[in-house]
C-alpha positions as CSV (number, residue, x, y, z in Angstrom):
1,X,0.0,0.0,0.0
2,X,1.3,3.4,-0.9
3,X,0.7,7.0,0.2
4,X,-1.7,7.4,-2.7
5,X,-4.4,5.7,-0.7
6,X,-4.1,8.2,2.2
7,X,-4.0,11.1,-0.2
8,X,-7.0,9.9,-2.1
9,X,-9.0,9.5,1.1
10,X,-7.9,13.1,2.1
11,X,-9.0,14.4,-1.3
12,X,-12.4,12.7,-1.1
13,X,-12.9,13.8,2.5
14,X,-12.2,17.4,1.6
15,X,-14.6,17.2,-1.3
16,X,-17.3,15.8,0.9
17,X,-16.7,18.5,3.5
18,X,-16.8,21.5,1.2
19,X,-19.9,20.0,-0.6
20,X,-21.8,19.8,2.7
21,X,-20.6,23.3,3.8
22,X,-21.2,25.2,0.6
23,X,-22.1,22.9,-2.3
24,X,-18.8,23.8,-4.0
25,X,-16.3,22.2,-6.2
26,X,-12.5,22.5,-5.7
27,X,-9.7,22.8,-8.1
28,X,-6.7,20.4,-8.3
29,X,-4.6,23.3,-7.0
30,X,-6.7,23.7,-3.9
31,X,-6.7,20.0,-3.3
32,X,-2.9,19.8,-3.8
33,X,-2.4,22.5,-1.1
34,X,-4.6,20.6,1.3
35,X,-2.8,17.3,0.7
36,X,0.6,19.1,0.5
37,X,1.5,17.3,-2.7
38,X,2.5,18.6,-6.1
39,X,-0.5,19.4,-8.3
40,X,0.7,16.9,-10.9
41,X,0.6,14.1,-8.3
42,X,-2.9,15.2,-7.3
43,X,-4.1,15.3,-10.9
44,X,-2.9,11.8,-11.5
45,X,-4.6,10.7,-8.4
46,X,-7.8,12.4,-9.5
47,X,-7.5,10.6,-12.9
48,X,-7.6,7.3,-11.1
49,X,-10.5,8.4,-8.9
50,X,-12.4,9.6,-12.0
51,X,-11.9,6.4,-13.8
52,X,-13.3,4.5,-10.8
53,X,-16.4,6.8,-10.8
54,X,-15.6,8.4,-7.5
55,X,-15.1,12.0,-8.7
56,X,-16.3,14.2,-11.5
57,X,-14.1,16.7,-13.1
58,X,-15.2,19.7,-15.2
59,X,-12.9,22.1,-17.0
60,X,-13.2,25.7,-17.6
61,X,-15.0,28.6,-15.8
62,X,-17.1,27.2,-13.0
63,X,-15.4,23.9,-13.3
64,X,-13.6,21.9,-10.7
65,X,-13.7,18.5,-8.9
66,X,-16.7,17.1,-7.0
67,X,-17.8,13.7,-5.7
68,X,-19.4,11.6,-8.4
69,X,-21.7,9.9,-5.9
70,X,-22.9,10.5,-2.4
71,X,-20.2,10.0,0.2
72,X,-22.3,7.3,1.8
73,X,-21.8,5.3,-1.3
74,X,-18.0,5.6,-1.4
75,X,-16.2,3.1,0.8
76,X,-12.5,3.1,1.7
77,X,-12.4,-0.2,-0.2
78,X,-13.6,1.6,-3.3
79,X,-10.8,4.2,-2.8
80,X,-8.2,1.4,-2.3
81,X,-9.2,-0.4,-5.4
82,X,-9.1,2.9,-7.4
83,X,-5.6,3.9,-6.5
84,X,-3.8,0.8,-5.2
85,X,-5.1,-1.9,-7.6
86,X,-1.7,-3.1,-8.6
87,X,0.0,-2.7,-5.3
88,X,0.6,-5.4,-2.6
89,X,-0.7,-4.5,0.8
90,X,2.2,-6.5,2.4
91,X,5.3,-6.6,0.3
92,X,6.8,-9.9,-0.6
93,X,10.5,-10.7,-1.2
94,X,11.1,-9.1,-4.6
95,X,13.7,-11.8,-5.4
96,X,11.4,-14.8,-4.6
97,X,12.6,-17.9,-2.7
98,X,16.1,-19.2,-3.2
99,X,16.2,-22.2,-5.5
100,X,19.2,-23.6,-3.6
101,X,17.3,-23.7,-0.3
102,X,15.0,-26.6,0.5
103,X,12.7,-24.6,2.8
104,X,12.6,-21.2,1.1
105,X,9.7,-22.1,-1.2
106,X,7.8,-23.5,1.9
107,X,8.4,-20.3,3.8
108,X,7.2,-18.3,0.9
109,X,4.1,-20.5,0.5
110,X,3.3,-20.2,4.2
111,X,3.8,-16.4,4.3
112,X,1.6,-16.0,1.2
113,X,-1.2,-17.8,3.1
114,X,-0.7,-15.7,6.3
115,X,-0.4,-12.4,4.3
116,X,-3.4,-13.3,2.2
117,X,-5.6,-13.7,5.3
118,X,-4.4,-10.4,6.7
119,X,-4.9,-8.6,3.4
120,X,-8.4,-9.9,3.1
121,X,-9.2,-8.8,6.6
122,X,-8.0,-5.3,5.9
123,X,-10.0,-5.1,2.6
124,X,-13.1,-6.4,4.5
125,X,-12.7,-3.7,7.1
126,X,-12.3,-1.0,4.5
127,X,-15.8,-1.9,3.1
128,X,-17.3,-0.8,6.4
129,X,-16.0,2.7,6.4
130,X,-17.3,5.4,4.0
131,X,-16.3,8.9,3.1
132,X,-19.5,10.0,4.8
133,X,-18.1,8.5,8.0
134,X,-14.9,10.5,7.6
135,X,-16.8,13.7,6.8
136,X,-19.0,13.3,9.9
137,X,-15.9,12.7,12.1
138,X,-14.3,15.8,10.7
139,X,-17.4,17.9,11.7
140,X,-17.5,16.2,15.2
141,X,-13.8,17.0,15.7
142,X,-14.3,20.6,14.5
143,X,-17.1,21.0,17.0
144,X,-14.9,19.6,19.7
145,X,-12.2,22.0,18.9
146,X,-14.6,24.9,19.0
147,X,-15.9,23.9,22.4
148,X,-12.4,23.7,23.8
149,X,-11.4,27.1,22.5
150,X,-14.6,28.8,23.9
151,X,-14.5,27.1,27.3
């Protein structure tokens, strides 16, 4: 898993937040400032999210980026699959097992089984969390911060 996943969740959370607050779209430049990443990196990320049907992009005056579906219908698993489809969650030995070692292939086989179970558990947990959950948590934490500063 790479940092693209965390950045994509951040982008979608920001889009959900501003949509609730003011029914607005954001530009890739605004999103890149929020994520603290180069605009080109964010545009590539947005391309993956658009292909997965998670964001809409409109060019020109009045254009910008918005969620393509309600945040309740975007799970973190959707985000993961959009931006990490070719990445392993748990990295394997890039060289593979040694052909000169009797047990190396058995260790690899065993670890593939253990890692497979762990990876599936993570993916299953990501299905249970939506961008709406994230957005609600942001609002709750903002209210908590406001209460602490006024107390």
